[in-house]
Phi, psi and omega in degrees: 000122177246166184241099185305138177083349180252126181239131179258328178225130180221126173254123183243114177053036186291126168238127184211155179182207189228133180060031180080000179259124185285131171253341176229136187230125170050050185266129172249130180207131178229142181230131176264158172304136179079009182251142176249120178246121178271134178248110189244167177146165180290169175302137179084008183281344180109011184294309181296319178302322178300314180294318181294324177288325180298321184267354175102002179284335175238129182288148173283133175274334177200164180081193186212161174232123177245135178231128180054038174083002182233154173305131181297135180296153174279350181266114185301317182296322178294320177298318180295319178295330179280348176115007176261099196241128177264132169253101189286165182289345175270004173075337171064031176259157179267106189293332182277350181259161177284166174301318180301316182291323176299318179294317180298320180296325182276337190289327183052036182080010184277192187276074181297321180299319180297318180290321178296335175296333177286334182231069187300335180296336181288337182299321181284352183251008187303326182271359184270142176291139187297330179297342180264001180280155172288167178301318179296321179292322176296322179292322175298319178296319179299318179291320178299316179298319179297320180293330180291345178275357181070054186288149168259330175224132173253129174254105189251116185258111173051059180302330186270002186303119177079004182257151174290147180306326181294327177291322178294318179301328181284330186268327184301320177301333177295324178296316179298322180293320178298320178292313185289316188270333184244356178071021179283128171282142184227132166247118189245113171271125188208137179273335178280092190299310183299318180293319179298316182290340179290338181244350185276157171270315180224167179211149171236139174251122178262145172218122183050043172082002180239154178286118180263338183198140175214154180170178174291158179298324180296319179298316182289323176299326182278357182220066181299334178296321178296320177297316180300316180294321179295322178301323183262006176070029181266142178286157182294000000 
């Protein structure tokens, strides 16, 4: 469910990279509350850089990032407190602590029980050390921790990294549910194209840091050949 005319996160002509070298060039991306936007493309296309620049971990070389109608702060912690939350590809959990302690650290006195209702499998794992969890269980915990911060936008980087497709199939509907029921905007970087498009509203395909293809998820699902050409940087 998206809210026409309302934008919570907007990247305008964003160019960003490392050491003054651009990895993303002239990128436009807008996300509404309750909308899921899939960011697709081959390795090295600039997907992760886009997320890092959006939340302030990588500086913009040109262009701008606006969050909640204001220029995005350069302070990552301030952005996170305001609701612009990154779920990194390394999952960001404390492996030496139990699931319960990870949740407590993220909860800040918040509604941990409510969030655990979204991930009921974590309840039976509360006493287990995170280093002993499966990859899928760690990813569920990472998402639960992110939800405990009260996000307005989730930037999710490679949720499926190292996971079996069946584990991804189980978790992706939760992302759609967070958007539909809580109005959370989501930018989802994902290698499983079909699965990402099954829950997304819109998608962009990046190639060498530029947008090679964009459209609604339904349009892209109906034209896999266009996605293939965009991945390889081929003209239509």
